[in-house]
C-alpha positions in Angstrom: -40.9 -1.7 4.9 -42.4 -4.5 7.1 -45.2 -2.2 8.1 -45.9 -1.5 4.4 -46.0 -5.3 3.6 -48.4 -5.9 6.5 -50.7 -3.2 5.3 -50.6 -4.5 1.7 -51.4 -8.1 2.8 -54.3 -6.8 5.0 -55.7 -4.8 2.1 -55.6 -7.8 -0.2 -57.4 -9.9 2.3 -60.1 -7.2 2.8 -60.6 -7.0 -1.0 -60.9 -10.7 -1.2 -63.3 -11.0 1.7 -65.7 -8.6 -0.1 -66.3 -11.3 -2.8 -67.9 -13.9 -0.4 -71.2 -13.9 -2.2 -69.9 -14.0 -5.8 -70.4 -17.0 -8.0 -67.5 -19.4 -8.2 -66.9 -18.6 -11.9 -66.9 -14.8 -11.3 -64.1 -14.9 -8.7 -60.7 -13.4 -9.2 -57.6 -15.5 -8.7 -57.0 -13.7 -5.3 -60.6 -14.4 -4.2 -60.2 -18.1 -5.0 -57.0 -18.3 -3.1 -58.6 -16.5 -0.1 -61.7 -18.8 0.0 -59.7 -22.0 -0.5 -57.1 -21.1 2.1 -59.5 -19.8 4.7 -61.9 -22.7 4.3 -59.1 -25.3 4.6 -56.9 -23.9 7.3 -59.3 -21.8 9.4 -62.3 -24.1 9.5 -61.8 -27.6 8.1 -58.3 -28.1 9.5 -59.4 -27.3 13.1 -62.6 -29.4 12.7 -60.5 -32.3 11.4 -58.3 -32.1 14.5 -61.3 -32.2 16.8 -62.8 -35.1 14.9 -59.6 -37.1 15.2 -59.5 -36.3 18.9 -63.0 -37.6 19.5 -62.4 -40.8 17.5 -59.2 -41.5 19.5 -60.9 -40.9 22.8 -63.8 -43.2 21.9 -61.4 -45.9 20.8 -59.3 -45.6 23.9 -62.2 -45.5 26.3 -63.9 -48.6 24.8 -63.6 -51.7 27.0 -63.6 -54.9 25.1 -66.1 -57.6 26.3 -64.7 -61.0 25.2 -68.0 -62.7 25.9 -69.4 -60.8 22.9 -68.4 -60.3 19.3 -65.5 -57.8 19.1 -66.7 -54.8 17.0 -64.9 -53.8 13.8 -65.2 -50.1 14.8 -64.6 -49.8 18.6 -65.6 -46.1 18.6 -69.1 -47.1 17.3 -69.6 -49.6 20.1 -68.6 -47.2 22.9 -71.7 -46.6 25.0 -70.3 -43.3 26.4 -70.4 -41.3 23.2 -72.1 -38.5 25.1 -68.7 -37.6 26.6 -67.7 -36.4 23.1 -70.8 -34.4 22.3 -69.2 -31.0 23.2 -66.3 -31.7 20.9 -68.4 -33.0 18.1 -70.7 -30.0 18.4 -67.7 -27.7 17.9 -66.9 -29.7 14.7 -70.4 -29.2 13.4 -70.3 -25.5 14.3 -67.0 -24.9 12.5 -67.9 -26.7 9.3 -71.3 -25.1 9.2 -69.8 -21.7 9.4 -67.2 -22.4 6.7 -69.9 -23.8 4.4 -72.0 -20.7 4.7 -69.1 -18.2 4.3 -67.0 -19.9 1.7 -69.4 -21.7 -0.7 -66.9 -21.0 -3.5 -64.2 -23.0 -1.9 -62.9 -26.3 -3.2 -63.2 -27.6 0.3 -66.9 -27.3 0.5 -67.4 -31.0 -0.1 -64.9 -31.9 2.6 -66.9 -29.8 5.1 -70.1 -31.6 4.3 -68.2 -34.9 4.8 -67.0 -33.7 8.2 -70.5 -32.6 9.1 -71.9 -36.1 8.3 -69.0 -37.8 10.3 -69.7 -35.7 13.4 -73.4 -36.5 13.2 -72.5 -40.2 12.6 -70.4 -40.4 15.8 -73.2 -38.8 17.7 -75.4 -41.6 16.4 -77.7 -39.0 14.6 -77.8 -41.3 11.6 -80.7 -39.4 10.0 -78.8 -36.1 9.9 -75.6 -37.9 9.0 -77.3 -39.6 6.0 -78.8 -36.2 4.9 -75.3 -34.7 4.9 -73.7 -37.6 3.0 -76.6 -37.6 0.5 -76.2 -33.9 -0.2 -72.4 -34.5 -0.8 -73.0 -37.4 -3.1 -75.7 -35.7 -5.1 -74.0 -32.4 -5.5 -70.3 -33.0 -5.7 -69.9 -35.9 -8.1 -66.8 -35.1 -10.2 -68.0 -37.3 -13.0 -71.5 -36.0 -13.3 -71.9 -32.6 -11.6 -75.3 -31.4 -10.4 -77.8 -29.2 -12.3 -76.6 -26.0 -10.7 -73.0 -26.6 -11.6 -74.0 -27.5 -15.2 -75.9 -24.2 -15.6 -73.1 -22.0 -14.3 -70.7 -23.5 -16.8 -73.0 -24.1 -19.8 -71.3 -21.5 -22.0 -67.8 -22.9 -21.3 -69.0 -26.4 -22.2 -70.5 -25.1 -25.4 -67.3 -23.5 -26.4 -65.3 -26.6 -25.7 -67.9 -28.8 -27.5 -68.3 -31.1 -24.5 -72.0 -32.0 -24.9 -71.0 -35.5 -26.1 -68.7 -35.9 -23.1 -71.5 -34.8 -20.7 -73.9 -37.4 -22.2 -71.2 -40.0 -21.7 -70.9 -39.0 -18.0 -74.7 -39.2 -17.6 -74.6 -42.7 -19.1 -71.9 -43.7 -16.7 -73.9 -42.5 -13.8 -76.9 -44.4 -15.0 -74.8 -47.5 -15.3 -73.6 -47.1 -11.8 -77.2 -47.1 -10.4 -78.0 -50.1 -12.6 -75.0 -52.0 -11.2 -75.9 -51.1 -7.6 -79.5 -52.5 -8.1 -78.1 -55.6 -9.8 -75.6 -56.2 -7.0 -78.4 -55.6 -4.4 -80.6 -58.3 -5.9 -77.6 -60.6 -6.2 -76.8 -60.1 -2.5 -80.4 -60.9 -1.6 -80.2 -64.2 -3.4 -76.8 -65.1 -1.9 -78.0 -64.3 1.6 -81.1 -66.4 1.2 -79.0 -69.3 -0.1 -76.6 -68.9 2.8 -79.4 -69.0 5.3 -80.7 -72.2 3.8 -77.2 -73.8 3.9 -76.7 -72.8 7.6 -80.1 -74.2 8.5 -79.2 -77.4 6.7 -75.9 -77.6 8.5 -77.5 -77.2 11.9 -80.0 -80.0 11.1 -77.1 -82.3 10.1 -75.1 -81.5 13.3 -78.2 -82.1 15.4 -78.7 -85.5 13.8 -75.0 -86.4 14.4 -75.3 -85.4 18.0 -78.5 -87.5 18.5 -77.1 -90.5 16.5 -73.3 -90.7 17.1 -72.9 -93.9 14.9 -70.2 -92.6 12.6 -66.8 -94.2 12.8 -64.0 -92.2 14.4 -61.7 -90.4 12.0 -58.6 -92.1 10.8 -55.4 -90.9 12.7 -53.9 -90.1 9.3 -56.7 -87.7 8.4 -56.2 -84.0 9.1 -58.4 -82.8 11.9 -59.3 -79.5 10.2 -59.6 -80.8 6.7 -62.0 -78.7 4.6 -64.7 -80.3 2.4 -64.5 -77.4 0.0 -61.5 -76.2 -2.0 -59.7 -73.0 -1.3 -61.5 -70.1 -3.0 -59.8 -68.5 -6.0 -59.5 -64.8 -5.2 -58.4 -64.0 -8.8 -61.8 -64.9 -10.3 -64.2 -62.3 -11.7 -66.3 -62.5 -8.6 -63.4 -61.0 -6.5 -64.2 -57.6 -5.0 -60.7 -56.3 -5.9 -60.4 -55.3 -9.6 -57.6 -56.9 -11.7 -56.4 -53.4 -12.6 -56.8 -50.2 -10.6 -56.8 -46.8 -12.3 -57.8 -44.1 -9.8 -57.6 -40.4 -10.7 -54.3 -38.6 -9.9 -54.8 -35.6 -7.7 -51.2 -34.7 -7.1 -50.9 -31.0 -6.4 -54.7 -30.7 -6.7 -57.6 -30.8 -4.3 -59.0 -34.4 -4.0 -62.8 -34.5 -4.1 -64.5 -36.0 -1.1 -67.0 -37.8 -3.3 -65.7 -41.4 -2.9 -65.4 -41.0 0.8 -68.9 -39.6 0.9 -70.2 -42.8 -0.9 -68.3 -44.9 1.7 -69.7 -43.1 4.7 -73.3 -43.0 3.3 -73.1 -46.8 3.0 -71.8 -47.0 6.6 -74.8 -45.0 7.7 -77.1 -47.4 5.9 -75.4 -50.2 7.9 -76.0 -48.4 11.1 -79.7 -48.0 10.1 -79.8 -51.8 9.3 -80.2 -51.2 5.6 -77.7 -53.9 4.9 -78.6 -54.7 1.3 -78.1 -51.1 0.1 -74.9 -50.8 2.1 -73.3 -54.0 0.9 -74.3 -53.2 -2.7 -72.7 -49.7 -2.5 -69.6 -51.0 -0.7 -69.1 -53.9 -3.2 -69.4 -51.5 -6.1 -66.8 -49.2 -4.5 -64.4 -52.0 -4.0 -64.7 -53.3 -7.5 -64.6 -49.9 -9.3 -61.1 -49.5 -10.8 -61.4 -45.8 -10.4 -61.7 -46.1 -6.6 -58.5 -45.0 -4.7 -56.7 -47.7 -2.8 -57.4 -46.0 0.5 -61.1 -45.9 -0.1 -61.1 -49.5 -1.4 -59.5 -50.8 1.7 -61.9 -48.9 3.9 -64.8 -50.2 1.8 -63.7 -53.8 2.3 -63.5 -53.3 6.1 -67.0 -51.6 6.1 -68.3 -54.5 4.1 -67.1 -56.9 6.7 -68.7 -54.8 9.4 -72.0 -54.8 7.5 -71.9 -58.5 7.0 -71.2 -59.3 10.6 -74.0 -57.0 11.9 -76.5 -58.5 9.4 -75.8 -62.0 10.7 -76.7 -61.0 14.4 
């Protein structure tokens, strides 16, 4: 009986493996299960373990220099990243193989994300940016790419979803407009901050050269601030008043938001701070952003701001 079960399972896997090059919409249920399961547990899972191993090693090997600014991401500041090249190359090999054999899998976007991360850790920011850009442009769950729209055109027509698609395109256009608006706003704020810092330095220099001011009263607090405490509940706060991320319980969670995050981090590494901070601010303020990605975006925003001030 056990021998019969083994042969039946083997036969099913062989039949499923014969559908590698079919379109996603033409797949049988068995084929979908095969591609999703193989892509996740045979490729992506192993690549993810290797990625975590490399990050942990880089963090552990990094030696802090207290005479310099402590980095937000120690693994990025580790000068011996070459020690992890072999492991990261294995990550790239695994996800590349999965992406070519299982293009119908729901885990294809995760594999492109992993590919970009591996290139990012190797400091190949151009290749990392290309991987993240492909992910963002082709796996947006709100506005899918042209190829995906063509393959499902008949289904959309039956469901009378043209109006819904136009609304999605409108939302995507609004996103780009908001990013551009935020970029210009950041430029103005940064220019103003530079002027204020220069003015503060001039005032301190004058005080040092002319120490004529009276000593502070013993009753005055030594660390009194001249400005009031900021109100974090105002509309300018990066955290939205209400959060409403999509629920992916018992479903595959798209890698789109994390792709947006890592593409922005790549821009920071390439010193494109305006675009990075505009993207990260938009991610943090978007009520549809998951809490995990929002927290990571806030940390990445701090990293970008610190590096831009060097």
